[in-house]
N, C-alpha and C positions, 0 to 999 in steps of 0.2 A: 748278533751280526754287526760288524763295524759300520758306522755311519759312512755312506758313500759321500765322496767329496769331489766337487767339480770347481772349475774356474773359467772365467770369461776370456775369450780370445781378444787380442787387440784388433779393433775395428775402426777407430776414428782417426782423424787427420793428424794427430800429433805422434802417430806411429808410421813407420814405413811399411805400408801394407804389401809391398812387393817382396819383402823379406821377413818382416817381423811375425807374420802369422805362422809361417813355417818354422821359424826359429823357436817361437814360444810353444807351439804344439808339440814339437819334439821334446822340449825341456819339461813341459807339464807331464808328459807320459813318463819320462825318466824319473821325475820327482816322485811319481806314484799316484797322481790324480786319477780319479775314476771317470771323469767326464770333462769335455770342453763345450763351451756354449757361445752362441752368437745371437744377437737380437736383430730385429727388423726396423729400419728407419729409412723411408723413401726420400724424404726431403725435409727442408726446414723453411717455412714461409717467412718472407720478409715482413709481412704484416702479421704481427702477433697480438693484435688487439682483439678485445671481445672474445668471441667463440674460437678464434684462431690461437688462443693461448695453449701453453703446454698442458698436456693431459686434459684438454678441453676445459681448463679452469680459466675463466675470463681474465684476459690481460696478463696472464702469467708468462714471463719470458722463457723461451726455450734455452736449453743448454747449448753453448757454442759448439760443442763436439758433434751435435746433430747436423751441422752444416755439411759434414762429410763423413759418411758412414759406409763402410764396405757392405755389400749385399750379403745377407746372412748365409744362404745356402752355398754361394760361391766360396765364402770364407770357410765354411765347414768342409767343403770338398777339398780345398787346399790342405786343411788339417788332416783330413782322412788319408790323403795320398802319402803322408810322411809319418803316419802312426799305424799301430797294429791292433791295439786292444782297447784304447780309450773310447768311451761313448761320445756321441756327437749330438748335442741338444740345441734346440731353438728356444730362446727365452726372451721374448716370444716371437713367433711368426704369426701373421695376421691373414688367415685364409680369405676373409672378405675383400682383400686387396688383390686377389688372384682369381683366375678362372679355375674352378674346382678340379676339372679333369687334368689340366696341365700341372697343377701343384701336386696332386696325388701321384702322377707319373714321376715327377722330379724327386719327391721324397722316396718313392719306391726304388728308383734307380740309385739314389745315394745310399740307401740302406743295403741294397743288393751288392753294390760295388765296394762298400766298406765292410762287408761281412756281417751285417746285422748289428750296426752300432747306433742307429738313429733313435733319438728321443724327440718326439714331436710335442713341443710346448707351444700351445696355441692360445690366441686371444681374439676378441672381437675388434680391437683397435679403438682409437679415440680421436685421431686427427681428421677434422673435416677437410683439410687441405689434401691429405694423402688420399682420402676417398674421392675427392673431386678429380684428382689426377689419374687414378688407377683403377678404382673399384667397379666391377660389373654391376653391382647393386648400389643404391643410395645408402648414405650413412644410417638412415632410419631403419634399414633392413639388415643391419650388420649381424644381429643375432640369428636371423633366418639364414643369412649367407654362411655362417659358421656351421649351422646344422646341415645345410645343403652340402657343404664340403665333407662333413663326417659321413653323410649318407653315401656320397659318390666314392669317397676313399674306401669305404667298406666294400663296395662293389669292385673297384679297380684293383684293390689289393687281394681280393678273393680269387677263387678258382676261375679259370677260363672255361667256356666263353663268358666274357663279362657282358652284362646287359644292365641298362639303367634308363629310367625315364621319369622326369618330373615335368612341371609346367615350363621349364626353361631349357633343359638339356635332354638329349637322347643318345644313348649308346646302343646301337643295334648289336646283336650278339657278335662279339669280336674277341680276338686274341690280344691281350694287353700284357706285354712283358717288357722288362724283367719284373718279377714279383719281389717284394721285400724278402730279405733273408730270414726274418723273424716277424712275428706280429708286432708292428711298430707301436710302442707304448705312447699313449696320448694323454698329456697333462694339460689341463685347461686352467687359465687364469680367471680372475674375477672374484668379486665378493658380494655382488648383488643377488637377490633371490633367483633370478633367471639363470645366472651363471652357476650358482650352487646346485640348482636342480639339474642342470645339464651335466655337471661333474658327477653327481650322484647316479644319474641314469646311464651316462655314456663314457665317462672318462676312466682311464687307468688311475688317475689321481688329480690332485690339485697342485697348481704352481703359483703360490702367492709371493708377494714381496712387500716391504714397507709396513709390515704389521708386527707388533710386539710379539715375542715368543709365546707368552701365556695366551694371547688371543688366537694365535695359530693353533695351539694345542686344543683349545676349546672348540674352535671352528672345525678342526679335523674330526673331533669326536662327533660333532653334530652331522657332518657330512657322512660319516659312517652309519649313523642312525638313519639318515635320509636314504642311503643306498639300501639298507635293509628293508625300509618301507617300500622301495621300488622293486623288491624281489631279488636283490643282489646280495652276495656274501659281503658284509661290511669289511672284511679283511682284504678284499680286493682293492679298496680305495687307499692309495698311497699318497705321499706328499713330497714334493721337491721344493725346497725354499730357496729363493734368491736373496743373498746377503749383499747389499750394495755398500761398499766401503769407500768413504771419502778421504780418510786419513788413517794411518796406522800408528800414530803417536799415542803413547799412553796418556790417559785422562784420569782425573781424580775419580775415585770409586763413588764418592757421594754425588748423587744426582746424575750419574752416567746414563746416557740414553742407550737403548738396545743397539748392539752391534757397533758401538763407538769404542775406539781405543786400540790398544795393541793386540797382536795376535793372541796373546794369553788372555786378554779380557774378552775377545770375541768368543773364545772357547766357553766361557761361562754361559753365554746365550745359546750357543750351539748345543750345550749339554741339556738345557731345558727343552729344546726342540726334540733331541734324540730320545729323551726320557718320555716325551709326550707322544711318540709314535711316528715322528718324521724320520724317514729312512735315508734321505739324500738331500744335501744342500750344495749350492754352488755360490762361489764368492766372486764378485765383480771388483777387481782391484785396479782396473785400467786407469781410473781417474786419480787414484792415489799414487800412481807411479809416473815418473817423468819420461821414461823410455823403456824399451823392451828388456834391457838388462836389469833395471830396478823392478820391473814387473815380474821377472823370473825370481829375483831375490825375495820379493815380498810374498810371492806365491809359495816359495819353498819354506819361508818362515811360518806361514799360516798352516801349511801341511804338517810341519814338524810339531807345531803347538797342538794341533788337533789330535794327531796320532800319539803324541807324547802324553796327552791327557787320557788316553785309553778309549777315545771315541771312535 
């Protein structure tokens, strides 16, 4: 089966979000991409010192583009309205920043109205500032909040009448529609022990990024072993890998870092992933492109290189 190939939608302030999301979504489907992706970023703190740093790394500066990011599900809804077959992924959405019932309803509606095209890529989040601004639970409970969302979504997306109760929320038997058009696949990010256990027990698969291809392949094999130990069929555990591209210029082969270089060089790393059991990748080229026209051209070049290599 060919490697599924996706691409990130334009979301940040150097694009015209009133027009570029729609223009790019149409172009990506025409090029032949299998999926479109959007990420969640609520805000960028002015104070980035200490624990306010990027990825919760002390004093690490945030990327300037995070100062203005289009909301993920609104962006995907715009793309859904002008496309027909391409899947719509969140890479990633952070359920702990939402109330679980409302988020489950929104994802169900988007999947229903798009004809069953949603891929729910989820994570626990890392910004203490985003948690302070929006989260129903404190940052220290983000893992429990993600599990809570998975529990409630399972109920909300299931047959009516829906009922649910835990120590925080109660759904008395109720009709909750629309339902998803298909069973929404859930891909979970993370690399720590708790995250991996959650994927093995509850996820459709794993959604990693920033990890060398060989490490991804090794970790995927371990996840499948963990799934088998949890009583699941290990073949049920899939992997969608996010490739973050900063520049598409060719680089010297000697000492080349993973996913650096031209589209042809990217294919070398994608081949390792595909051979190791990764079935779907998506490429983020928005930073490497100055505007939507270059984003379309770069995306077309990557797609041509991947398919031309037989992946």
